[in-house]
C-alpha beads as a LAMMPS data file, in Angstrom:
LAMMPS data file: protein, C-alpha beads

111 atoms
110 bonds

1 atom types
1 bond types

-500.0 500.0 xlo xhi
-500.0 500.0 ylo yhi
-500.0 500.0 zlo zhi

Masses

1 110.0

Atoms # bond

1 1 1 -25.814 3.770 21.785
2 1 1 -22.480 2.795 20.864
3 1 1 -20.979 4.726 17.908
4 1 1 -21.038 2.520 14.769
5 1 1 -17.163 1.755 13.454
6 1 1 -16.005 3.370 10.528
7 1 1 -13.534 1.972 8.019
8 1 1 -11.719 3.361 4.973
9 1 1 -10.987 1.899 2.081
10 1 1 -9.811 2.468 -1.725
11 1 1 -11.992 2.381 -4.569
12 1 1 -10.316 -0.983 -5.547
13 1 1 -11.208 -2.215 -1.864
14 1 1 -14.452 -0.941 -2.504
15 1 1 -14.978 -2.108 -5.847
16 1 1 -13.701 -5.911 -4.309
17 1 1 -16.545 -5.488 -1.265
18 1 1 -19.320 -5.013 -3.804
19 1 1 -18.100 -7.714 -5.660
20 1 1 -17.166 -10.206 -2.785
21 1 1 -20.913 -9.204 -1.456
22 1 1 -22.872 -9.881 -4.764
23 1 1 -21.039 -13.119 -4.875
24 1 1 -22.285 -14.069 -1.000
25 1 1 -25.648 -12.794 -1.932
26 1 1 -25.861 -15.106 -5.063
27 1 1 -26.082 -12.215 -7.756
28 1 1 -23.034 -13.788 -9.268
29 1 1 -20.533 -17.022 -9.145
30 1 1 -17.429 -16.728 -7.616
31 1 1 -15.825 -17.611 -11.135
32 1 1 -17.421 -14.288 -12.749
33 1 1 -16.555 -12.084 -9.705
34 1 1 -12.486 -13.701 -10.237
35 1 1 -12.422 -12.685 -13.831
36 1 1 -13.849 -9.057 -12.827
37 1 1 -11.145 -8.360 -10.269
38 1 1 -8.902 -10.041 -12.231
39 1 1 -7.863 -12.581 -9.292
40 1 1 -7.821 -15.787 -9.349
41 1 1 -10.801 -18.322 -8.185
42 1 1 -8.816 -19.004 -4.520
43 1 1 -7.822 -15.304 -3.814
44 1 1 -11.940 -14.694 -4.508
45 1 1 -12.857 -17.623 -2.288
46 1 1 -10.349 -16.309 0.322
47 1 1 -12.034 -12.516 0.117
48 1 1 -15.542 -14.204 0.919
49 1 1 -14.181 -15.898 3.545
50 1 1 -12.388 -12.739 5.069
51 1 1 -15.515 -10.919 4.313
52 1 1 -17.398 -13.545 6.276
53 1 1 -14.975 -13.500 9.312
54 1 1 -14.508 -9.757 9.876
55 1 1 -16.763 -8.032 7.793
56 1 1 -16.351 -5.146 5.040
57 1 1 -12.621 -4.687 7.527
58 1 1 -11.925 -7.567 6.525
59 1 1 -11.025 -6.610 2.758
60 1 1 -8.870 -3.429 3.956
61 1 1 -4.894 -4.111 3.250
62 1 1 -3.338 -5.249 6.204
63 1 1 -0.531 -3.370 5.159
64 1 1 -2.289 -0.127 6.057
65 1 1 -0.467 2.174 8.849
66 1 1 2.491 -0.128 8.780
67 1 1 5.974 1.038 8.192
68 1 1 7.797 0.241 4.317
69 1 1 10.307 -2.068 3.987
70 1 1 12.171 0.772 1.872
71 1 1 12.096 3.288 4.955
72 1 1 15.930 4.372 5.699
73 1 1 17.328 4.235 9.807
74 1 1 16.336 7.211 11.372
75 1 1 18.385 9.867 11.297
76 1 1 20.375 9.218 7.596
77 1 1 17.662 11.170 5.357
78 1 1 17.959 14.104 7.951
79 1 1 22.059 14.003 7.594
80 1 1 21.754 13.392 4.029
81 1 1 19.251 16.611 3.165
82 1 1 21.749 18.338 5.415
83 1 1 24.889 18.028 3.336
84 1 1 22.697 18.244 -0.429
85 1 1 21.409 21.640 1.367
86 1 1 24.551 22.766 2.354
87 1 1 27.156 22.007 -0.411
88 1 1 24.510 21.375 -3.382
89 1 1 21.794 24.257 -2.716
90 1 1 21.495 25.118 -6.271
91 1 1 21.099 21.623 -7.491
92 1 1 17.526 19.425 -8.131
93 1 1 16.700 16.035 -6.511
94 1 1 17.601 14.466 -9.224
95 1 1 21.028 16.024 -10.155
96 1 1 21.817 15.673 -6.155
97 1 1 20.887 11.939 -6.577
98 1 1 23.460 11.357 -9.653
99 1 1 26.275 13.625 -7.624
100 1 1 25.557 11.533 -4.532
101 1 1 27.483 8.373 -5.385
102 1 1 30.066 10.465 -6.842
103 1 1 31.066 12.385 -3.898
104 1 1 30.301 10.138 -0.974
105 1 1 30.571 6.269 -0.490
106 1 1 27.182 5.861 1.050
107 1 1 23.924 5.254 -0.403
108 1 1 20.608 6.868 0.001
109 1 1 18.191 4.362 -0.269
110 1 1 18.146 0.806 0.891
111 1 1 17.878 -1.409 -2.419

Bonds

1 1 1 2
2 1 2 3
3 1 3 4
4 1 4 5
5 1 5 6
6 1 6 7
7 1 7 8
8 1 8 9
9 1 9 10
10 1 10 11
11 1 11 12
12 1 12 13
13 1 13 14
14 1 14 15
15 1 15 16
16 1 16 17
17 1 17 18
18 1 18 19
19 1 19 20
20 1 20 21
21 1 21 22
22 1 22 23
23 1 23 24
24 1 24 25
25 1 25 26
26 1 26 27
27 1 27 28
28 1 28 29
29 1 29 30
30 1 30 31
31 1 31 32
32 1 32 33
33 1 33 34
34 1 34 35
35 1 35 36
36 1 36 37
37 1 37 38
38 1 38 39
39 1 39 40
40 1 40 41
41 1 41 42
42 1 42 43
43 1 43 44
44 1 44 45
45 1 45 46
46 1 46 47
47 1 47 48
48 1 48 49
49 1 49 50
50 1 50 51
51 1 51 52
52 1 52 53
53 1 53 54
54 1 54 55
55 1 55 56
56 1 56 57
57 1 57 58
58 1 58 59
59 1 59 60
60 1 60 61
61 1 61 62
62 1 62 63
63 1 63 64
64 1 64 65
65 1 65 66
66 1 66 67
67 1 67 68
68 1 68 69
69 1 69 70
70 1 70 71
71 1 71 72
72 1 72 73
73 1 73 74
74 1 74 75
75 1 75 76
76 1 76 77
77 1 77 78
78 1 78 79
79 1 79 80
80 1 80 81
81 1 81 82
82 1 82 83
83 1 83 84
84 1 84 85
85 1 85 86
86 1 86 87
87 1 87 88
88 1 88 89
89 1 89 90
90 1 90 91
91 1 91 92
92 1 92 93
93 1 93 94
94 1 94 95
95 1 95 96
96 1 96 97
97 1 97 98
98 1 98 99
99 1 99 100
100 1 100 101
101 1 101 102
102 1 102 103
103 1 103 104
104 1 104 105
105 1 105 106
106 1 106 107
107 1 107 108
108 1 108 109
109 1 109 110
110 1 110 111
């Protein structure tokens, strides 16, 4: 017998699942579900379609497991930490980030 697949969901996604299941079962209307989840009627229809196509896994965030858009290039964070630990070992993280732009021409964030 095959092992059942498990899906990890956040509390918000679990609430969406229960609401979408109620709409599919006919217990509540789509407009009431949209109001409950604080989304538009069009978005609840998209969620219903994803639920019907892929089941509960269709409601899980597609961004899960992907790297952040604001991720630093490899090695930059490590070199910045090495400089901060070498020169500013008694500084906290906030003070180190305030001093960094004055001391170096590079920035430590993508934005």
